[in-house]
KETOR-468439 format. One line per field, with one value per residue: residue number from 1; residue in three letters; x, y, z of N, C-alpha, C in turn. Coordinates in pm, whole numbers, always signed. Example, Ala and Ser with C-alpha at 12.3 -4.5 7.8 and 13.67 -1.06 7.14 Angstrom:
! residues 2
num	1 | 2 $
residuo	ALA | SER $
n.u	+1319 | +1285 $
n.v	-569 | -225 $
n.w	+780 | +708 $
ca.u	+1230 | +1367 $
ca.v	-450 | -106 $
ca.w	+780 | +714 $
c.u	+1320 | +1290 $
c.v	-330 | +3 $
c.w	+780 | +787 $
END
This chain:
! residues 76
num	1 | 2 | 3 | 4 | 5 | 6 | 7 | 8 | 9 | 10 | 11 | 12 | 13 | 14 | 15 | 16 | 17 | 18 | 19 | 20 | 21 | 22 | 23 | 24 | 25 | 26 | 27 | 28 | 29 | 30 | 31 | 32 | 33 | 34 | 35 | 36 | 37 | 38 | 39 | 40 | 41 | 42 | 43 | 44 | 45 | 46 | 47 | 48 | 49 | 50 | 51 | 52 | 53 | 54 | 55 | 56 | 57 | 58 | 59 | 60 | 61 | 62 | 63 | 64 | 65 | 66 | 67 | 68 | 69 | 70 | 71 | 72 | 73 | 74 | 75 | 76 $
residuo	MET | THR | ALA | ASN | ARG | PHE | TYR | ALA | LEU | ARG | GLN | LEU | ASP | THR | PRO | ASP | LYS | GLN | LEU | PHE | GLU | TYR | LEU | LEU | ILE | VAL | ARG | ILE | ASP | VAL | ASP | TRP | GLN | MET | ILE | GLY | ILE | TYR | GLU | PHE | ASP | TRP | LYS | THR | PHE | CYS | GLU | VAL | ARG | SER | TRP | ASP | ARG | ARG | MET | ASN | ALA | TRP | TYR | VAL | GLY | LEU | ALA | ALA | LYS | THR | LEU | ALA | ARG | ALA | THR | LEU | PHE | MET | PRO | ALA $
n.u	+1199 | +1133 | +968 | +714 | +654 | +420 | +451 | +320 | +100 | +186 | +112 | -167 | -512 | -710 | -673 | -795 | -926 | -1047 | -798 | -742 | -851 | -795 | -506 | -208 | -34 | +258 | +448 | +720 | +926 | +1312 | +1402 | +1278 | +995 | +628 | +499 | +246 | -50 | -189 | -408 | -592 | -868 | -1004 | -1026 | -971 | -714 | -669 | -730 | -513 | -294 | +32 | +204 | +478 | +735 | +991 | +1030 | +850 | +608 | +289 | +310 | +242 | +246 | +452 | +318 | +189 | -34 | -175 | -166 | -276 | -583 | -613 | -721 | -605 | -433 | -367 | -102 | -77 $
n.v	-180 | -55 | +68 | +127 | +166 | +263 | +502 | +705 | +575 | +494 | +454 | +467 | +556 | +432 | +153 | +142 | +353 | +551 | +709 | +784 | +818 | +694 | +477 | +518 | +317 | +308 | +134 | +132 | +56 | -90 | +96 | +335 | +343 | +325 | +74 | -4 | +164 | +55 | +96 | +122 | +128 | +224 | +8 | -235 | -224 | -188 | -441 | -597 | -482 | -544 | -582 | -422 | -530 | -512 | -239 | -102 | -17 | +3 | -179 | -247 | -510 | -637 | -839 | -1060 | -1166 | -992 | -718 | -799 | -738 | -472 | -215 | -106 | +41 | +109 | +214 | +461 $
n.w	-595 | -281 | -66 | +158 | +400 | +685 | +845 | +993 | +1060 | +1253 | +1564 | +1653 | +1854 | +1766 | +1574 | +1336 | +1261 | +979 | +774 | +545 | +232 | -48 | -164 | -299 | -529 | -689 | -949 | -1113 | -1379 | -1385 | -1631 | -1463 | -1619 | -1620 | -1490 | -1341 | -1175 | -857 | -665 | -382 | -172 | +166 | +319 | +158 | +245 | +512 | +497 | +356 | +482 | +663 | +979 | +1056 | +1289 | +1344 | +1281 | +1375 | +1225 | +961 | +643 | +281 | +140 | -189 | -295 | -527 | -515 | -328 | -482 | -652 | -527 | -574 | -751 | -1047 | -1261 | -1573 | -1785 | -2051 $
ca.u	+1181 | +983 | +938 | +636 | +589 | +327 | +528 | +212 | +16 | +222 | +46 | -333 | -582 | -826 | -588 | -861 | -971 | -1012 | -721 | -742 | -983 | -729 | -330 | -176 | +90 | +309 | +474 | +786 | +1040 | +1417 | +1450 | +1177 | +894 | +588 | +442 | +117 | -53 | -229 | -550 | -629 | -953 | -920 | -1144 | -894 | -570 | -667 | -774 | -399 | -144 | +99 | +251 | +670 | +742 | +1104 | +1012 | +720 | +471 | +242 | +288 | +132 | +384 | +409 | +306 | +83 | -224 | -211 | -178 | -476 | -716 | -605 | -753 | -493 | -463 | -252 | -38 | -184 $
ca.v	-86 | -174 | +188 | +118 | +144 | +355 | +518 | +816 | +518 | +355 | +435 | +491 | +501 | +376 | +169 | +120 | +490 | +581 | +791 | +833 | +796 | +601 | +444 | +433 | +237 | +346 | +44 | +156 | -70 | -19 | +219 | +444 | +340 | +298 | -5 | +61 | +259 | +42 | +159 | +61 | +195 | +189 | -147 | -276 | -119 | -274 | -617 | -656 | -458 | -638 | -515 | -444 | -523 | -412 | -118 | -15 | +81 | -74 | -219 | -296 | -578 | -647 | -998 | -1037 | -1176 | -858 | -644 | -844 | -686 | -334 | -175 | -147 | +123 | +142 | +340 | +473 $
ca.w	-464 | -157 | +29 | +165 | +539 | +651 | +954 | +1029 | +1111 | +1368 | +1669 | +1658 | +1998 | +1742 | +1470 | +1226 | +1180 | +882 | +788 | +404 | +150 | -114 | -103 | -451 | -519 | -861 | -1006 | -1214 | -1377 | -1389 | -1643 | -1407 | -1717 | -1507 | -1510 | -1350 | -1033 | -798 | -584 | -248 | -70 | +336 | +350 | +128 | +320 | +641 | +457 | +331 | +529 | +779 | +1098 | +1061 | +1420 | +1371 | +1193 | +1427 | +1093 | +842 | +536 | +199 | +20 | -358 | -407 | -662 | -426 | -288 | -570 | -698 | -427 | -601 | -876 | -1141 | -1406 | -1705 | -1871 | -2187 $
c.u	+1075 | +976 | +774 | +596 | +587 | +358 | +419 | +112 | +39 | +136 | -81 | -419 | -630 | -764 | -672 | -987 | -919 | -905 | -705 | -857 | -918 | -569 | -318 | -13 | +165 | +383 | +598 | +934 | +1204 | +1493 | +1366 | +1055 | +781 | +525 | +259 | +96 | -186 | -337 | -604 | -792 | -909 | -961 | -1025 | -713 | -587 | -700 | -568 | -292 | -106 | +172 | +418 | +719 | +896 | +1125 | +895 | +615 | +388 | +259 | +225 | +294 | +336 | +412 | +205 | -25 | -238 | -229 | -327 | -559 | -708 | -690 | -676 | -535 | -320 | -185 | -48 | -55 $
c.v	-127 | +0 | +187 | +72 | +250 | +422 | +611 | +685 | +467 | +351 | +521 | +473 | +425 | +330 | +123 | +208 | +477 | +676 | +822 | +763 | +634 | +549 | +431 | +412 | +253 | +233 | +102 | +39 | -34 | +82 | +299 | +461 | +276 | +164 | -4 | +105 | +184 | +110 | +85 | +126 | +184 | +87 | -226 | -274 | -199 | -430 | -693 | -615 | -558 | -497 | -538 | -446 | -472 | -270 | -11 | +44 | -89 | -72 | -314 | -394 | -611 | -744 | -954 | -1093 | -1030 | -752 | -670 | -791 | -523 | -327 | -134 | -53 | +144 | +228 | +331 | +416 $
c.w	-387 | -32 | +59 | +306 | +553 | +842 | +1082 | +1129 | +1242 | +1549 | +1688 | +1784 | +1912 | +1572 | +1349 | +1145 | +1077 | +833 | +668 | +299 | +22 | -87 | -239 | -441 | -669 | -845 | -1053 | -1195 | -1358 | -1463 | -1588 | -1578 | -1591 | -1556 | -1480 | -1170 | -1029 | -676 | -476 | -176 | +40 | +341 | +323 | +196 | +417 | +629 | +462 | +340 | +629 | +843 | +1094 | +1229 | +1439 | +1322 | +1273 | +1312 | +1043 | +716 | +389 | +143 | -121 | -415 | -501 | -673 | -369 | -381 | -626 | -689 | -449 | -733 | -974 | -1267 | -1468 | -1793 | -1973 | -2298 $
END
């Protein structure tokens, strides 16, 4: 599942103006079991985000390199 576009952030007068403290990405498997929660602070979000020209929105990819930049919380 890749629901990871940020449409509310697409037309900002100041694109790096902080709009949130943390972004949480919850990964689940095909059986709806949680794999982990990835936490990005605003600074890291700005470093890893990418622009989708077709959708006119920011997104965070789910590549291992990107997820490695996050704080990972594993299920108990």
